C-alpha positions in Angstrom: 0.2 -0.2 -0.2 1.5 3.3 -0.8 0.8 6.6 1.3 1.3 9.9 -0.9 -0.2 13.8 -1.0 -0.8 15.8 -3.0 0.7 18.9 -2.2 3.4 20.2 0.1 3.1 20.3 3.9 4.6 22.7 6.5 6.0 26.2 6.6 4.9 28.5 3.8 3.1 25.8 2.2 -0.5 24.7 0.7 -1.2 23.0 3.5 -4.5 21.0 2.2 -6.3 19.7 4.9 -6.1 16.5 4.1 -2.5 16.0 3.4 -1.8 18.0 6.4 -3.9 15.3 8.5 -2.0 12.7 7.2 1.2 14.4 7.8 0.0 14.3 11.7 -1.1 11.0 11.7 2.8 9.6 10.3 4.4 12.2 12.8 2.0 11.3 15.7 3.7 7.3 14.6 6.9 8.5 14.2 8.3 10.9 16.9 5.9 9.1 19.3 3.7 12.0 20.3 -0.1 12.5 20.1 -0.7 15.8 18.8 -4.4 16.6 17.8 -5.1 15.2 14.2 -6.9 18.4 12.8 -5.6 19.1 9.4 -4.4 22.0 10.2 -0.9 23.2 10.1 -0.3 24.9 13.1 2.9 25.7 15.3 2.4 22.0 16.6 2.8 20.7 13.4 5.9 22.8 12.0 7.7 22.1 14.8 7.1 18.1 14.6 8.1 18.5 11.2 11.2 20.1 12.3 12.1 18.0 14.8 11.4 14.7 12.6 14.2 16.5 10.4 16.3 16.9 13.0 16.2 13.7 14.3 16.5 11.5 11.3 18.6 13.6 9.0 21.2 15.0 11.3 20.5 18.5 10.1 21.2 21.5 12.6 18.2 23.6 10.1 15.8 21.8 9.3 13.5 23.3 6.7 10.0 22.2 8.0 8.8 21.3 4.7 7.5 18.0 3.6 7.6 17.8 -0.2 5.5 14.4 -2.0 8.9 13.1 -3.4 11.3 14.6 -1.4 13.5 12.2 1.7 11.4 13.3 4.3 7.7 12.2 3.1 9.8 9.1 2.0 11.3 8.5 5.6 8.1 9.1 6.7 6.1 7.2 5.4 8.0 4.2 6.4 6.2 4.7 9.9 2.6 3.9 8.2 1.0 0.8 10.3 -1.0 -1.5 7.9 -3.5 -1.7 11.0 -4.4 1.7 11.2 -7.0 3.7 9.6 -6.1 6.4 8.3 -9.7 9.1 7.8 -8.5 11.4 5.0 -9.3 11.9 1.4 -5.0 12.0 0.7 -4.3 9.4 -1.9 -4.2 5.9 -0.3 -3.5 3.4 -3.1 
């Protein structure tokens, strides 16, 4: 099963609610947190993206962006659990 977002999520991005909700759910799994999955790219979401990037890519200056075909999203997708039910309209194929 592949997971995708249709546009970028994070700082200065389009932040489509369905894409943001999927990223939030994946971040909750990846960083073992449980912030609210609301489809809004607020400070908690942006901070979680940066924390994930800093921890996994050993960068001092994470960009806070998740692009559909870039390394941050590719790694984040590895935290998808097939038993989880993601409730959004992003492409789950």
